[in-house]
C-alpha positions, 0 to 999 in steps of 0.5 A: 328677370329681363335685362339689357347689358351695355357696355361703354354706357358712360359716354357716346353710343352706349349711352345713347343706346341706353337712353333710346332703349329706355325710352324710344323703344320701337317695339316697346320691349320691357326691360326689368334692369340695364346693366351699365358697364364702363370704368367711369362709375360717376358717368354711369351713375349720372345716366342711371338718374336719367332712365326710368328703368332700374339700372345695375352699375358695373364700374369696370375696366374691360382691359383687365382680366378680373373684370370678366370674373366680376361680370361673370359672377354677377351673371351667375348670381342673378341668372337673368334673362339677357334680352340685349347685348350692346358692346360699345367700349372701344377706342382708336388713335390717329396715329401711324403705326410706328407712332402709336404708343405701345400701351395703345396698341395693346389697349386698342386690341384688347378693348376693341377685340378681346373684351367684346368676345369675352363678354359675348361668350359670357353673356349668350348662355343667359340669352334666349331665342329673340335676343339680340347682340349689337357689336359696335363697329366701324366703316374702317372694318371694310378697308385698310386704313393707313394712319388709323391702322390699328383701330381699323384693323381691330374693327376688321376683326369685329366684323368678321367675328360677328357675321360668323357669330351670327351664323353659328347662332342661327339655330338658337334664334339669337341674333348678332349684328355689327354697327358700322357707321361712318364718322359719329362726333362723341368723345372718341375724338378726345381720345383719338386726337391726345393733345391735338395730335393727329394724322387724320385732318380730313372727315367727309361727313358727321353723324349724331349718335342719335341718327346712328342709334336710332338706325341700330335699334330699328335694324336690330329689332327687324333681326333680318340683318347681320350688319347695319350700316346707317345713311346711304352715303355710307353704303355706297362707300362701302359698295365701292370699297368691295368693287376697287382694289384696296390698293386704290382705296388707300390711294384715294384715302391717303390723297384725301389726307394729304399723305401723297 
């Protein structure tokens, strides 16, 4: 049984990835099942009803340890061939470090980092040469970002982890790629700005999930990159963050956010 595992499938880029992999697959890859993972069962059921591929719904909270055991048990019982793993679960808060509630500090690290690594570790034994791992990352992975500090630091972890993992997997033929978009208009902002409270007021450019995922799937199947940076403007920004001292990059960011 050939499957795709998609976390964060209840909304945003996870949901869009499932749709495009089902209907707009550029190489026409066949899947027997999609395994859809998120906390909200009702949203997963809505998505499954839209898709023409059979779906297995796993309503799991990936910040809880028992969810990993449940996922591992599903894999052990079904013994599928996992052709694609997309880790899209994650969230952030647009708050200063000291204003971020302790639950959210733990939550961001647990979901953005720990859950991503654990799901990846559990899934790789069921992958073969030609399989793909896509870890949803962020432009913020390339620089320190005050007032999104914890989220950005968690995404720096994802970037480092994914690139090193891809090197480790080279002899297996399994490819790992970090997807690093800029601002994407999804439900992410509902969580990032609780009750309208935010320290971030300037957004240079918004992208649609449709564009970001189309680029990600294209680059995934090309299999030549360990990092996907959609859009030339974002690539230029990443290039500049590599050239300029991070102290200066943070100063520019703080000026944009009217923090200087």
